[in-house]
N, C-alpha and C positions, 0 to 999 in steps of 0.2 A: 631860256637855258642853251648854249650852244651844243652842237652834236658832238663835239670833243667831249664836253664834260659828261653828256650823257654816256659816252662810250666808255669814261672812265668808270663812271658808277657802275654801268652792268659789268665792267671787267671785275671792280673790286667785289661785288656781290658774287659774281662766279667764283673768285679766289676764296671770299668768307665759305661760300657753299662748299666748295671743295675741301678746303681746310677743315670745316665742321664735319663733312663726312669723313673724312681720313680719321679726325680725332675720336669721333663717338661712335660711327657706324661701320667704317670699314673692317674687315676681317682681319685678324693677326694670324698670319700662317706660321707653323712650327712643325717639327716632328712630334706628333701626336700618337697616343697620349701623353701628359705630363702630370706629374704627381707633383702638388706643391703644398708645403705644409705651413700653416698660418698660425703661429703660437697664440697661447692666451695671454690677452691684454696688449695685442698687436694694434697699432693705430693703423688708419687708412693709408697713412703716407707710407708706413713702415711694410704694408702690405704691398703696395706698389713697387717698393725695392725688390720683394721677395719676387714678385712676378716678372720683372726685369732681369734678376739675376738669373731665374729659370728659364729665360729665353720664351715666355709667355707674350710679354709686351717689348716694343723696342724703347719706348721712353717714360720713365717713372714720372717725370716732369709733366708730362702732357695729360698722362692719366691721371694724376692728381689735380690738373687743372679742370679736367672733365668732371670729376668727382664733386670737386667745390661748386662747379656751375649746376650741378642735379642735386646738390644738398646732401649727398652722402658724406658721412662723416665715420661711420662706425662699421666694422666687421665682424664677422663671426670666425672664433678660432677652429681650426678643423685641417684635415688632412683631403685635400681637392685633388680630383681627377679631372683635367682640362682637355676637350678636343681642339684640333686646330680648326681657324675659320670662325671664331666668334670673336663679336666686336667688344671694344671697350665698355661700352655700356652694359650690354650683357654680361661680361665678367664682373664689373663692380655691381651690378645688381645682385650676381651669384653669390659675390663676397658677403653682401650684406645681409641676405637670407640663409646662407649656409647651404642652399639649393643642391650644389654638387659635392657637398663634404660626403664623405665615405663613411658610412657606419661600420662599425666593427662588432663583430659577433665573439663575445667574450664568455666563456662557460666558467661557471664558480662551482666545482665540484661538490657534493654532498660530504659535509664532516669537514669542510674547509675553515679553520680559523679567521677571525677578522684581520689579524696580521698578515696572514697567508692571502688574503683576498687584496688587502692595500697592496702587496708585493706584484700580484698577478696584474692589477689595474696599472700599476705603475709600468710594468713591463710591456702591457699591450696598448694603453693609451697615453702614457707619457703624464698621469696624474702626480699629483703632489701627495706622497704617500703618508708625510706628517701630520698635514691638513687633513687628510682621510681618517688617521688614526684620532686625531683630536675630536674630530666630529663623534667618531666612533663610540669615544668615551664616555658620551653624554646620552643616554637613552632617553632623558626626560625632554632632550631637545626635537625628539621626533615622536612624542605622544606617549611615551611608555612612563609607569610609574616612577618617582625620583628615586626609590629604592633599587632601582634597576640601575646596575654598575656601570654596564656599558651594553652596545647591542649584540654582543655576543651571542649567538643563537637565533638572532631575529633578521639576520640577513639571508634573505632565501634564496639557496642553492639553485640555480637555472641559467640557461643562455638569454643573455641581453645584447641587444643591439645598442650599443653605445657610440658616441662621437669623439673623435680624436679629443684629448685633453677636456671631457667634459666635466663640467663642475662639480666637484667633489659631494657637497650637498646634496645635490640634484642625484647623483648615483645611490648614496645611502637611501635618499627618500623613494626612489623607484625599488630598490631591494626590499625596503622594509613593506612598502605597498605589496609588493608580491607576496610577502608572509601574510600581510592582514588580509588580503584577497583571497589565501588557501584557509587560514585559520578562522572559518566562519562561525557565526552563533551556535551552530549546532557542534561545534566542536568544544567551544568553550563551555556548552552545558554539559556536554559529558566530561569534561575536567571537572566540572563542579560535581556532577554524580559520582564522581570516584575520590571526591573530598580532596582535591587536587589544585594548587593555584595553577594559572598558566607557566608561569616560572619553573614551577615542580615539573609541569609535563615536559616543557622544553630542555630542561636539564636532563630528566629522564631519557628524554629522545637523542639527545647529544651523546649520553653514554652508551646507549644502544648503537648509534651511527659510528661511534669509534669501535666498537667491538665485533658488529656483524659486517659479513662480507655477502651472505647468502641471503634475500630477501624472505625467503621462508623462516629463517631462524631469527629476524627480529623480534615477533610477538613472542616467541618462546624466551628471547634473553630479556625482554622487558618484563615478563610473568616472573622470571626467576630473581630478578633484583628485586620487584615487588615483595615476592615472598620474603628475601631476607629482610627488606626493611620491616615487613610485619613481625618477623621474629627477632627484630631488633639486633640483628646482625650486621657487621660492616659489610659495605658493598664489596670491598676489595677489587675494586675495577681499576685496571691498569691505565687505560685511558684518562682518568683524572689524575693520576701521577703524571703522566705525560704533560698535562697541561700545567701541573705545578712546579715541574723542573724547568729552570731557565733555558736549558739549551736542547729541549725536546723538541719534536718527536725522535727518541733513539731507543736503542735497546735498553732496558730498564736493569739496576741492579739491585740487590737487597738493601743495599745504603739509601737508594732513592725512596724505598718504601717506607723509610723512616722520616723523611722530609717532613718538618711541621710546617703544614699549609691545612687551611680549610678545604682545598681541594683534593688532598690525600685521603681517600677513602679507604685506605689500608689503617690509618689512625684516627680518622673521626666516622663517627655514626652518622647516619643518615644520609640525605642527598648534600653535594656540595652547594654551594652558594648558589650558583647560575649554571647556565650550560658551557660547555668546554668546549664546542666549536658550532657550527651552524649545521643542523640536521636536515635532511629531506623528507619529502612526503611520507616515504615508506617508515621512516624510524618515528615521525611524529604519530602516524596513525598507530605504530606498534606501542608507542607508550599511552596512547588513550584506549587501545583496545587490545590488552595483552592477552596471550594464551594463559589458559587456566591449567595449570600441572602442580607437582610436588618438588620442582627442581629446586635445588640449592646451590649447587656446584656445576661449573663447566671448563672444558678445557679444549685447546685447539685440537683438531684431529689429523691435521697436516696435509688438508686438502682445501683449505678455506672454509671449512664448517668446524663444527663444535660436537663434542661428547659431552651430555648431560647426564647428572646424577641427582639422586635424593639424599644420599647418605655420603658422609666424608670418606668411608671405606670405600663404596662405590666409586668416588671420584679419583681416589688415589689409584684405583686399579685403572681407570682411564689414563690417569697421568703417566703411569708406568708404561702402559701400552703405547701411548704418544711418544714418550722418550724412547723406546724401543724400534718405533717405526722410524723415528727422526735419525737414529744412529745406523741405520741400513744404507 
């Protein structure tokens, strides 16, 4: 082999090595940090186009070729934050594992309904709210008895760290798991001691959640509604009517109290068929450990609390006092 041929081979090797380095390991420089959104269902090729359009890489074609050479075919959806100076191989490994995907802390407040949770998650995470509500409607799909109409009441209010466009089923699974982690066997035994089903407890807890503002009043309100149940009185709980009307929550009218619905406790006796929102810890514990008293009536006091009464006459005095205070 002549020296000239050897020289050519060496040159070609050097060139190939340089190209390989440039394509695989050379750092990409750009004004950082750059936020890049990779949507759910995007292919590796589509992700390469997004990186190029965002200014993270110069050539999507070269990036795809490197990915093919290293057997990278899939990417994880998410909102990524990339710093300057990263190589193509590092970027594609990142996309494959979701390492730099930003977590989003989303707070689900106590008393939020399923449909409201869907709206929050759509706004914060860009999930498919229709798919979320379809899954939400089938409690049996997530380990609840088939008589459970939906997961209303069982999506535990808390702060969660979700990923951008996280799978709707995974979101619900995590929220249900958080509920089950809270509602341990000792609480289930307490419900049995009260001769209440879990559904009854969660329904009462949701009503308490809808009524109470002050934590110290939650057991009192729960005890009041249990007193009414024992006396076979209608609960007449406004939050249940809010759940029954199609355009709630809003200020209720007297006509609303006549709506024919199993959730309208002004018309039907007993607890409604299921929870009317997703109650938090304090309201669930209040439903399980209610205060013992003889109250049967209560009205807002205008300060976020309530005035409680044992008799209707005493209740009407409280109502008049509230109206007088509100008129000032």
